[in-house]
C-alpha positions in Angstrom: -65.5 -41.4 -103.3 -66.2 -45.1 -104.8 -63.0 -47.1 -104.8 -62.8 -50.5 -107.0 -61.6 -53.5 -104.7 -60.2 -56.2 -106.7 -58.8 -59.7 -105.8 -54.6 -60.2 -105.4 -53.0 -63.2 -107.2 -49.1 -63.8 -108.0 -48.3 -60.7 -105.9 -50.3 -58.1 -107.9 -54.4 -56.6 -108.2 -56.2 -58.9 -110.3 -59.4 -57.5 -111.7 -60.7 -60.7 -113.2 -63.1 -61.5 -116.1 -66.4 -60.9 -114.4 -68.8 -57.7 -114.2 -70.7 -58.7 -110.7 -70.0 -56.4 -108.0 -71.0 -55.4 -104.5 -71.2 -51.8 -102.4 -68.6 -51.4 -99.3 -70.1 -49.1 -97.3 -68.7 -46.6 -94.3 -71.3 -47.9 -91.2 -70.7 -44.8 -89.5 -72.1 -42.6 -92.4 -74.0 -44.8 -94.5 -71.8 -43.9 -97.4 -70.8 -46.3 -100.4 -66.8 -46.2 -100.5 -66.2 -49.0 -102.3 -66.8 -51.4 -105.1 -66.3 -54.8 -104.5 -65.3 -57.1 -107.6 -67.6 -60.6 -107.0 -65.5 -63.2 -108.5 -66.6 -65.2 -111.2 -66.0 -69.3 -111.1 -63.1 -68.5 -113.7 -61.5 -65.7 -111.7 -61.4 -67.7 -108.5 -60.0 -70.9 -110.7 -57.5 -68.3 -111.3 -56.4 -67.2 -108.3 -56.1 -70.9 -106.9 -54.2 -71.6 -109.7 -51.7 -68.6 -108.6 -51.6 -70.5 -105.3 -51.1 -73.9 -106.7 -48.1 -72.5 -108.7 -46.4 -71.0 -106.0 -46.9 -74.0 -103.2 -44.4 -76.6 -104.2 -41.3 -74.1 -104.8 -42.4 -72.4 -101.2 -42.9 -75.9 -99.4 -39.5 -76.5 -100.6 -37.9 -73.4 -98.8 -35.9 -73.9 -95.8 -37.3 -73.1 -92.6 -34.6 -70.1 -91.8 -35.9 -68.5 -94.7 -39.4 -69.0 -93.8 -38.7 -67.7 -90.6 -37.0 -64.4 -92.0 -40.1 -63.8 -93.9 -42.4 -64.6 -90.6 -40.0 -62.0 -88.6 -40.3 -59.3 -91.4 -43.8 -59.5 -91.6 -44.0 -59.2 -87.8 -42.1 -56.2 -87.5 -43.9 -54.2 -90.7 -47.6 -55.4 -89.3 -46.3 -54.1 -85.8 -44.8 -50.6 -87.1 -47.7 -49.7 -89.4 -50.8 -51.5 -87.4 -52.6 -48.2 -86.9 -53.2 -47.7 -90.8 -54.6 -51.5 -90.8 -56.9 -50.4 -87.9 -58.0 -47.5 -89.9 -58.9 -49.9 -93.0 -61.3 -51.8 -90.3 -62.9 -49.1 -88.5 -63.7 -47.5 -91.8 -65.7 -50.7 -93.3 -66.7 -52.7 -90.1 -67.5 -49.9 -87.8 -65.7 -50.7 -84.4 -64.1 -48.1 -82.5 -60.1 -47.6 -83.3 -59.0 -48.9 -79.8 -61.1 -52.4 -80.7 -59.5 -52.4 -84.0 -55.9 -52.4 -82.6 -56.8 -55.0 -80.1 -57.9 -57.2 -82.9 -54.5 -57.1 -84.7 -52.4 -57.2 -81.7 -54.3 -60.4 -81.1 -53.6 -61.6 -84.7 -50.0 -60.6 -84.0 -49.8 -63.2 -81.6 -50.4 -65.8 -83.9 -47.8 -64.3 -86.3 -45.3 -64.1 -83.3 -46.1 -67.7 -82.5 -45.4 -68.9 -86.2 -42.0 -67.5 -86.0 -41.0 -70.3 -84.0 -42.8 -72.8 -85.9 -39.6 -74.4 -86.8 -39.4 -76.0 -83.4 -43.1 -77.3 -83.9 -42.1 -78.6 -86.7 -39.4 -81.1 -85.3 -39.7 -84.7 -86.1 -38.8 -87.6 -84.1 -35.7 -89.9 -85.0 -35.3 -93.5 -83.4 -32.2 -95.6 -84.1 -32.0 -99.5 -84.5 -35.5 -100.3 -84.1 -34.6 -103.6 -85.8 -31.2 -104.3 -86.8 -29.3 -101.9 -89.0 -33.1 -100.3 -89.3 -33.8 -96.7 -88.1 -37.1 -94.9 -88.2 -37.9 -90.9 -88.1 -41.0 -88.8 -88.8 -41.3 -85.6 -90.2 -44.0 -83.2 -91.2 -44.4 -81.6 -94.9 -46.9 -78.7 -95.8 -50.7 -79.7 -97.8 -50.2 -77.3 -100.5 -52.9 -75.1 -101.4 -55.1 -74.3 -98.1 -58.3 -71.8 -98.6 -59.3 -69.7 -95.6 -62.7 -68.1 -95.6 -63.1 -65.3 -92.7 -66.3 -63.5 -91.4 -66.9 -59.6 -91.0 -66.7 -59.1 -87.9 -62.8 -59.4 -87.5 -61.6 -59.0 -91.2 -57.8 -59.2 -89.8 -57.8 -61.0 -86.5 -59.3 -64.2 -87.9 -57.5 -64.6 -90.8 -54.5 -64.1 -88.7 -55.6 -67.1 -87.0 -54.9 -69.2 -89.9 -52.7 -67.9 -92.7 -49.3 -67.3 -90.4 -49.2 -70.9 -89.3 -50.3 -72.2 -92.8 -47.2 -70.0 -94.6 -44.7 -70.9 -92.1 -45.5 -74.5 -92.7 -44.5 -74.0 -96.2 -48.4 -73.7 -97.8 -49.9 -71.2 -100.1 -52.7 -69.3 -99.1 -56.3 -68.2 -100.9 -58.1 -65.9 -98.5 -61.4 -65.4 -98.9 -62.7 -62.3 -97.0 -66.0 -60.8 -96.3 -67.7 -58.9 -98.8 -68.8 -56.1 -96.1 -65.2 -55.6 -95.1 -62.6 -56.9 -97.5 -59.9 -54.0 -98.0 -58.2 -55.2 -94.9 -57.2 -58.7 -96.7 -55.7 -56.8 -99.8 -54.0 -54.4 -97.0 -52.1 -57.6 -95.2 -51.4 -59.0 -98.7 -49.1 -55.8 -99.9 -47.4 -56.3 -96.4 -46.7 -60.1 -96.9 -45.1 -59.0 -100.6 -42.6 -56.0 -98.7 -41.8 -58.6 -96.3 -40.3 -60.7 -98.9 -43.0 -63.8 -99.4 -42.7 -65.0 -102.9 -45.7 -64.0 -105.4 -48.7 -66.6 -105.2 -48.1 -68.0 -101.8 -50.6 -65.6 -100.4 -53.9 -64.4 -102.8 -57.0 -62.9 -102.1 -60.2 -63.8 -103.6 -62.9 -61.7 -103.1 -66.7 -62.7 -103.7 -69.5 -64.4 -102.3 -70.7 -67.9 -102.7 -69.3 -68.5 -106.2 -65.8 -67.8 -104.7 -66.5 -69.9 -101.5 -67.9 -73.0 -103.9 -65.1 -72.8 -106.0 -62.9 -73.2 -103.2 -64.7 -75.8 -101.6 -64.9 -78.3 -105.0 -61.6 -77.0 -106.3 -59.2 -80.1 -106.8 -56.4 -78.3 -106.0 -57.3 -76.6 -102.5 -56.2 -79.2 -99.6 -57.9 -77.8 -96.4 -60.4 -75.3 -95.4 -60.5 -73.0 -92.4 -63.5 -71.4 -92.1 -65.3 -68.6 -89.6 -68.8 -67.6 -89.5 -72.3 -68.9 -88.9 -73.6 -72.2 -87.7 -75.7 -73.1 -91.0 -72.9 -71.9 -93.4 -69.8 -74.0 -91.2 -72.2 -77.0 -91.5 -72.4 -76.5 -95.3 -68.7 -75.5 -95.7 -67.6 -79.0 -93.5 -70.2 -81.1 -95.7 -69.4 -80.0 -99.3 -65.4 -79.7 -98.4 -65.1 -83.1 -96.4 -67.1 -85.1 -99.2 -64.1 -84.1 -101.6 -61.3 -85.3 -99.0 -60.6 -82.1 -97.9 -59.5 -81.6 -94.4 -61.5 -78.7 -92.7 -62.1 -76.9 -89.7 -65.1 -74.9 -89.5 -65.9 -72.9 -86.5 -69.7 -71.7 -86.5 -71.9 -69.7 -84.1 -72.3 -69.2 -80.5 -74.7 -68.2 -77.3 -72.1 -67.2 -74.6 -73.2 -67.4 -71.1 -71.7 -65.5 -68.1 -72.9 -67.0 -65.0 -72.5 -64.9 -61.7 -72.7 -66.9 -58.6 -74.0 -65.0 -55.1 -70.3 -64.5 -53.9 -68.9 -62.6 -57.1 -67.7 -59.2 -56.9 -70.4 -57.4 -58.5 -68.5 -54.4 -59.8 -66.2 -56.7 -61.5 -69.0 -58.7 -63.0 -70.8 -55.8 -64.2 -68.0 -54.1 -66.1 -67.0 -57.4 -67.5 -71.0 -57.8 -68.8 -70.8 -54.4 -70.4 -67.2 -54.9 -72.1 -68.0 -58.3 -73.1 -71.8 -57.7 -74.1 -71.2 -54.5 -76.1 -67.7 -53.9 -77.3 -67.8 -53.9 -81.1 -71.7 -53.2 -80.6 -71.9 -57.2 -79.9 -70.5 -58.7 -83.2 -68.1 -60.9 -82.0 -68.1 -64.8 -81.6 -67.3 -64.4 -78.0 -69.4 -61.7 -76.8 -71.5 -62.7 -74.1 -74.9 -62.8 -75.2 -76.8 -64.2 -72.0 -76.0 -63.4 -68.6 -77.2 -66.1 -66.2 -77.9 -64.4 -62.4 -77.8 -66.8 -59.8 -80.1 -66.3 -56.4 -80.2 -63.1 -55.3 -77.5 -61.4 -57.0 -79.9 -60.2 -60.2 -81.7 -56.9 -58.9 -78.3 -55.6 -57.7 -76.5 -56.8 -60.7 -78.7 -55.8 -63.4 -79.1 -52.3 -61.9 -75.1 -52.1 -62.1 -74.9 -53.0 -65.6 -77.9 -50.6 -66.2 -76.2 -48.1 -64.9 -72.7 -48.3 -66.9 -74.4 -49.0 -69.9 -76.3 -45.6 -70.1 -73.0 -43.7 -69.7 -71.5 -45.1 -73.0 -70.8 -43.2 -76.1 -71.9 -44.2 -79.0 -70.6 -43.1 -82.3 -68.2 -42.8 -85.3 -65.5 -44.8 -84.1 -62.8 -43.3 -87.0 -63.4 -39.6 -85.6 -60.7 -38.0 -83.6 -60.1 -34.9 -82.0 -60.8 -33.5 -78.4 -63.5 -35.5 -77.7 -63.2 -38.7 -75.7 -63.2 -41.7 -78.6 -66.4 -43.3 -79.3 -66.9 -46.4 -76.7 -69.0 -48.7 -79.5 -69.4 -48.0 -83.1 -72.2 -48.7 -85.6 -73.5 -52.1 -86.8 -71.9 -53.4 -90.1 -74.8 -52.7 -92.5 -78.5 -51.3 -92.7 -79.7 -55.2 -92.9 -77.9 -56.2 -90.1 -78.9 -53.6 -87.7 -82.4 -53.9 -88.3 -82.5 -57.6 -87.8 -80.6 -57.2 -84.6 -83.4 -54.1 -83.1 -86.2 -56.6 -84.2 -85.1 -59.2 -81.8 -85.3 -56.4 -78.9 -88.7 -55.6 -80.3 -89.7 -59.5 -80.2 -88.0 -59.9 -76.8 -90.7 -57.2 -75.4 -93.7 -58.7 -76.8 -92.5 -61.9 -75.3 -92.8 -60.7 -71.8 -89.0 -59.7 -71.3 -88.2 -56.2 -69.9 -86.1 -53.3 -71.6 -84.4 -52.3 -69.0 -82.1 -50.3 -71.5 -83.1 -49.5 -75.0 -80.8 -49.2 -78.0 -83.6 -48.2 -80.3 -83.7 -44.6 -78.4 -79.9 -44.6 -79.3 -78.3 -40.8 -80.2 -74.9 -41.1 -82.0 -72.3 -39.0 -82.1 -72.2 -39.1 -86.0 -73.9 -39.3 -88.8 -77.3 -39.9 -88.8 -77.6 -42.1 -92.0 -74.9 -44.8 -90.0 -76.2 -48.0 -89.0 -76.7 -47.5 -85.4 -78.4 -49.4 -82.7 -77.2 -49.1 -79.1 -76.8 -51.3 -76.1 -79.2 -52.7 -75.2 -80.2 -54.4 -71.7 -83.0 -57.0 -71.5 -83.7 -58.6 -68.3 -86.3 -61.6 -67.1 -85.5 -63.3 -70.5 -86.4 -67.3 -70.8 -84.9 -69.9 -73.0 -88.0 -70.1 -74.7 -88.1 -66.5 -75.9 -86.6 -65.9 -79.9 -83.6 -63.5 -78.0 -82.7 -66.4 -76.1 -82.8 -69.1 -79.0 -81.4 -67.1 -81.7 -77.7 -65.9 -82.1 -78.4 -62.1 -82.4 -74.8 -61.4 -83.1 -75.6 -57.4 -81.7 -75.2 -55.5 -78.7 -78.3 -56.9 -76.7 -77.3 -58.5 -73.4 -80.1 -60.6 -72.1 -80.2 -61.7 -68.3 -82.0 -65.0 -67.7 -82.5 -65.4 -63.5 -82.0 -69.1 -62.1 -81.8 -69.7 -58.2 -79.3 -72.6 -58.1 -75.8 -73.4 -59.7 -77.4 -76.2 -60.9 -79.9 -74.5 -62.7 -77.4 -72.8 -64.3 -75.2 -75.2 -65.5 -77.9 -77.3 -67.2 -79.0 -74.0 -68.8 -75.6 -73.7 -70.4 -75.1 -77.5 -71.6 -78.7 -77.3 -73.3 -77.8 -74.8 -75.5 -76.5 -76.6 -78.8 -73.7 -73.9 -79.0 -70.5 -74.4 -77.1 -68.3 -71.7 -77.9 -67.6 -70.0 -74.7 -68.7 -69.2 -71.4 -67.5 -67.5 -67.8 -67.8 -68.0 -64.3 -68.0 -65.1 -61.8 -67.2 -66.3 -58.1 -64.5 -66.1 -55.6 -64.8 -69.6 -55.0 -62.2 -71.6 -56.2 -63.9 -74.8 -55.6 -67.5 -73.7 -57.4 -65.1 -72.5 -60.4 -63.1 -75.3 -60.6 -66.7 -77.3 -60.5 -68.2 -75.2 -63.3 -64.7 -76.0 -65.6 -65.3 -79.9 -65.1 -69.5 -79.6 -65.7 -69.7 -77.3 -68.6 -69.8 -78.5 -71.8 -68.1 -75.8 -73.5 -64.7 -75.4 -75.6 -63.4 -72.3 -74.1 -64.1 -71.2 -70.2 -63.4 -67.8 -68.5 -62.7 -68.0 -64.5 -63.4 -64.0 -63.9 -62.2 -63.3 -67.4 -65.4 -62.8 -69.8 -64.2 -62.9 -73.0 -61.7 -66.2 -72.7 -60.1 -66.2 -76.1 -56.7 -67.9 -75.5 -53.1 -66.8 -76.2 -52.0 -67.9 -79.7 -50.0 -71.0 -78.4 -53.4 -72.6 -76.9 -56.2 -73.5 -79.9 -59.2 -71.9 -80.2 -62.4 -73.6 -80.5 -66.0 -74.5 -79.3 -68.1 -77.6 -79.2 -71.1 -79.0 -79.8 -73.0 -76.8 -83.3 -70.0 -74.1 -82.6 -67.3 -76.5 -84.4 -67.4 -78.6 -87.0 -64.2 -80.7 -87.7 -61.8 -82.0 -84.8 -59.3 -79.7 -85.0 -58.9 -76.0 -83.6 -57.2 -72.6 -84.8 -54.0 -71.8 -84.1 -52.0 -73.4 -81.3 -50.1 -77.0 -81.7 -53.7 -78.4 -83.5 -53.3 -75.2 -86.0 -49.6 -76.9 -86.9 -51.1 -80.5 -87.3 -53.8 -79.2 -89.2 -51.8 -77.4 -91.5 -49.3 -80.2 -92.1 -49.4 -84.0 -92.7 -46.9 -86.5 -91.2 -44.8 -88.7 -93.0 -42.8 -91.8 -91.3 -39.6 -93.0 -93.2 -38.0 -96.6 -92.3 -34.5 -96.7 -93.2 -31.9 -99.8 -93.3 -28.3 -98.9 -95.1 -26.3 -101.6 -95.2 -23.1 -101.7 -93.7 -20.4 -103.4 -95.8 -18.4 -104.9 -92.6 -21.3 -106.2 -91.2 -23.8 -107.0 -94.6 -27.1 -109.2 -93.3 -27.7 -112.2 -95.0 -29.9 -112.0 -98.0 -32.7 -114.6 -98.8 -36.2 -114.8 -99.7 -38.8 -114.4 -96.8 -42.2 -113.8 -97.8 -44.0 -113.7 -94.4 -44.6 -110.8 -92.9 -42.1 -108.6 -91.3 -40.7 -108.5 -88.2 -38.5 -106.1 -86.4 -35.6 -108.1 -84.3 
């Protein structure tokens, strides 16, 4: 049965005035499960207006009260995370354990935001000049927009909105059209936690909704995660209108395996990071760089592990082992990823494991493509140059460490990378040599904990501010510096006119 999926504004479901709709499907069955209302410009303006009306009062709310709401939200999320995981699996397709992991990493940011009163503390200097004191403070921006991707419908929004709300802002979240229901579940949870109506709103839609957020004079900042072409567009359009922007784009993450590495650990890590969530992660390992003589042995170990993976409906429960990997998010995306396997083979790559031959445990109409391993890939091939965003792991063979680093640095993306080695000196050198924002040493998916910031370099980030951590706090606030003189009646300063520039004495 298909249900109508609406917007959320001022603490209630909001249908809007438009009649445009989009189907929401269960990727494991191919069944249409929802009919999503796509916002008109008028609908978008109404949702933004709800946030605009709520922002001033929330910004004046005490830090103590804001913290209480954050803690309540955290407790509700923790106790009901299985509900949210089931929603994610039903619309995205990732297996339940992966969905729960996504929620856990998002909850880390909620917990970080619970301590925001400490991070919002200003400074105070007494007596900077005779009878003059100075103090600094950080104020909320007002209304902020979040545009999130399909691959993490809970975690990516939670990179942003807990900090934005804790800092005193009102939020308009525009989730992906492919899996929009998680955002509405989170909106209801915020309401249950005691957040005032209008502080957290959900705007459903496509480019019309995105452009409304980018162009609205009431929206002060935009946080975006998605493909590089769209990230570049978001950055350009929003900054032209004076908005703050953090736009996180695409990736082509390399995992470099040096000759002294533990090959079992490297093989396990390559499979986990390459095929988890069907490769639909911006931090997925899509290129494995085998240095020197390790390639044949390493490829064999990866292939052996890959062939043993269970592919199936991630929402199924029962006596059988949970599937390791679910379907891709849409039929169109599945076909696109499969076309890269075909083109890679035509260009000379060796197909070691062919995901097109998958026999899934689940409905045959699901959007299935199994884990695929390509060997002898070269940097000229389309399977190397394009961000595939699917379960395709490409192996590039090089002879030296220097070649591996040059390969990583020549790539236009700079999101994440990993090096596998037992040599501390080599790891330390790699950390210094590579031009990438997030680095793992024997850690294949180096997503930082919430107290550190998430973000890449080069064409993986537009704007100079990363997500969460202290950079996130600064992104969602702006500084004020107040210089104060209170006249002491017992020691009143002499008056008089002096038109020269003020000097501190």
